[in-house]
N, C-alpha and C positions, 0 to 999 in steps of 0.2 A: 536520429535527432540532429545529426550533422547536417543533413539536407536543410532542415528548418533553420539552423543557425546560419548557414550560408545564404539562404534566401533573405533572411532578415538583414544580414550584414551587407549584401549586395543591393538590397531593396528591389529584388527581382522576384515578383510574386506570381504564383500559379493561380489559375482561375478558381481552384477549389482545394481546400485542405480538410483533413479529418484527423482529429486528435481523439484517441480512444484508449481505454485500459483502466487499470485499477489504481494507478498512482495519481491521486487527485492533485497533489502538489505540482507535479510536472505538467499536468493538463492545464491547470490554472496559470502557471508561470508562462507557458508557451502561448496560451490564449491571450494573455495580457500583452506579451511581447509582440505578437502578430498584430493585435489591435492597434497598439501604439505605433508600430512601424508603418502600417498601412494607412491609418487615418491621422496620425500625428496628434491624437487627442480630440480631433474634430468630431462633434456629435451630429452635425448636419448630414454627413454621408455615412452614418452608422445606424444599422437596424438590428435589433435583438429579439429573438424568439426563443421560448423555452417550453418544454413539456410536450406531451402527446396531444393530438388534436389540432396541430398547427395547419392552417389552410395553405396548401402548396401554391395556390393561385396568388396569394398575397406575397409569398416569397418571390415568385417569378416576376410579379409586377414590379416589386422594388428592385430586384436584380436587373431588370431591363431599364430602370430609370438612370439616366446619365448623372454622374456625380456633379455636385454644384461647386464650381471653382476648385476642383481637385482632380487628381489622376484616377483615383479609385473610390468605389463605394464598397463598404464591407457589410455583409449580411451574416450575422452570427446566429447559429441555430444549435441549441443545447438540448440534450435528452429527448430527442424527437421520437425515438423508437423506430425510425424509418430503416435503420440498418439491420433491424430484426424482422422486417416485413410489415411494418405499420402502414396504415392507410395513407396513401399519398406518395409512397416510396417510388413507385414506378413513374409517376408524373415527374418527380424531381430528377430521377436518374436520366430520363429522356431529355429533360431541359439542360442538364449539365453538358450535353454534347454541343449545345449552341449558346452557352453562356457568353455574354459580351466581354471583351478584354477590359472594360472599365469597371468590372465587378469582381469581387473576390467573395466566394462562399466559404464560410468556416463552420464546420460541424464539430461539436464536442459531445462525445458519447461514452457511456460506460461499457457497453457491450456491442459487438457487431457480428454479423454473420458474413464471413469472407466469401461465401458463395452467392450472396445477394447481388442483384443487378445494380443496386446503388453503390455498393462497395467497389464493384468492378469498374463502374463509371468514374468514381473518384480516383481510383488507381490509374486509370487510363488518361484522364484529363488533368489530374493534379497530384496530390501527395497524401498518403495515409500514414500516420505515425502512431505506433502502439506505445503507450506510456506504461511500461511494466514496472513492477517492483524492482529496485536496483540491487545489484549484487553487493556483498560486503566490501569488495574492493572499490566499486564505484561510489558507494556511500562514504567510504573512508576518504577518498580523494576529494569528493565534494565538500565534506565537512571540514577537512584540513584546509581547503581553499578559503572557506568562510573565516576560519580562525586566523589564517595567514593574513588576510586582508584587514583583520582587526589587530594585527601585530602580535598574535599569539602563536605559541608553539606547543606541540603535544607529541609524545612518543607513540610509536605504533601500538605498543602494548596498552597504553592508556586509551587510545582511540578505540581499540578492539573492545576494551572493557566498557567504555562509554556506549558504544553501539549495542553491546549485549544488554544494556539496561533500557535503552530507548526503543529498541526494535527497529524495523526497517521503514517505518512511516516517515517520510521526509518532512511532513508538517511538524510532527512531534520532535524530530531531530533538530529542525530549525529553531523551534521554541526553546529546547534545552540548551542549544548552543548560545542563544541570546542570554540565557541565565548565567551560563558559565563565563561568558565574556564580561558581563557586568560584575559578577562575583569576584573575578580575578583582576579587577581594575588596579593598575599600578604594577602588575606583574606580567612577565612575558610567558612563562611556562605554566601550562595547566597540568595538574597532577591527579592521580587517582583519588587522593584525599579531597580534592576540589569536586570531583565528579560525585563522590559519596555524599559530600556536604550539601550539594545544591540540586542534583538531578533527581527527578521522580521516577522510580522504577515502574515499568509497565506491568500490567496485570500478569503477563506471561512470566515475569520474574518471580512473582509471588507464587505462581503455580509451581515453578521450579522448586522453591523453598518448601512448599507443601508436600511435594512428592519426595523430596529429600527427607523430610520429617517422617513420612510414611515408611520409607525404606529403612530408617533408623529406629522404627517402632516408637516414635515420639508422637503418639496420638494427640496429646494435649496441645503440643506446638502446632501440629497440622490443623487442629480444630480452631486454635487462636487465629491462625492465618486466614482460615475460612471466614471467621467472624469479622476480621479486618476488611475482607473483600465485600462482605455484606454491608458493612458500615459505609463503604465507599459506593454503595448503591449498585454493585455488580449483581445482575440477576443470577440466581442459583443455576439455571439451565445453561447460561453462558459459562459459568465456572465448570459445570459438568462437561460441557463440550471441550473446554481447554484441557481439562484433566485427561479426557479420552484421547485428545489429539496428542498430548504429551506422551502418554503411554504407547500410542502407536508409533510415535517418533523414536522412543526408547527401543521399541522392538526392531525397527528398521536399523537403528544404529548398532544394536547388538548383533544382528545378522551380518551387517557389513564388516564390523570389527572381527567377527568370526571368520570372515573370508580373507582377513589379513590387511584390510584397508586401514590407513592411519588417519589422524585427525583431519589433515588437509584434504585427503581424498574423499572422506565422508562429508566434510563441509561442502565440497564442490558438488558431489553427487546429490545431496539433499538441499542444496542452496541455503546453507546455514552460515551464520557468522562463525569463523574458526573458534572464537572463544565459546560460543554457544555449543558448537559441536563437541568441544572438550568437556563441557558441563554435562551434556547428554551422555557422553561416553562413560563418565564417572557414575552417572545414575544407572546406566545399563549394567555396569559391573556389580551394582548393589543388588540386582535381581537376577534370578534364573529366568530362562525363557518361559518356563511354565508359569512362574509368578507373574510375569508381565502379561501373558495371555489371560491369566485369571483376572487381572485388573481390567483388561480390555473388555472381557465378558461382563464383569461387574458394572462397568460403565453402561454397557448396552442394556443390562437388566434394570439399572437405575432409571434410564431414560424411559424404558417401557413401563415401569411402575408409575412414573409421573403421568405419562400419556394415557394410561388406562385408569387413572384416578385412584390407584391403590395407595400411593404415597404422595405427600406434598413435595414440591421441588426441593424445598429447604431440607426436609428430613431425609430425602433420598440421597442427597450429597453427604449429609452427616453420617449416614449409615455406611456409605462407601468409604469415607475417610476412616471410620472406626473399625472397618473390617480388617482382620488379621489374616494374612496369607499363610 
């Protein structure tokens, strides 16, 4: 992303850009920054296309059109599917070789095949940037920067705790930071108590609590947490998926800890927030390896029961929670 920042700063733009990956916040941010830098907000020299079924001939026709009283024309194409071999991909990839200097093509996609002809054409002629989920360190620096610009301070421990509640979705983190900044109006330092008072825990945190209740044989508490998630309109099958994912993560952590790895090493290996890694390590200590495997298998059985129609999705999760290892 440093390349994108430099291009925007120097206002020296390549003929074609590709922004792709699962971090929607970053894709949207760089898309908007590139659009503003290239067009200056001008709509006359800006064209936008979205979705599968776009006519490549129309893209090429506009790209070949000289900009009107401007240096560049920007043609933005989102979710075309061309980077996964969609119809028209070969036509566009061939055109990129001869795109005029007065046009900038900007693709924004969720998934790409790096082996595709179009991806290789973009890499050769322009720049492809993968917008990945950010590491805990990157998120911490980014969030701290937002707080600093608002005159706020936060300790590393509180930041770690904050990120453990929000998850790694930058859109959600941004929203929760806005709430924190407003809540602490008139104060410089943000505390853990502020985070607890105003921030909304993600569903994954409730799954943590549910599994902790299961480990402590507090079935009623685990069931209450399940009911809370249902009240929040979370689908039972999504809850089942997250429970299964959590037990698989607990199994991974238990095995790594058994190899002598500490919290920091485990967090780095599994790409977890250090605070989250610590919580998973605590849960791993509450179960034997056999118990964890038993719950993983119970999750598989529950999913199969729903898919074969033997149980409703809601009941399948209830029985899983009520099961005693």
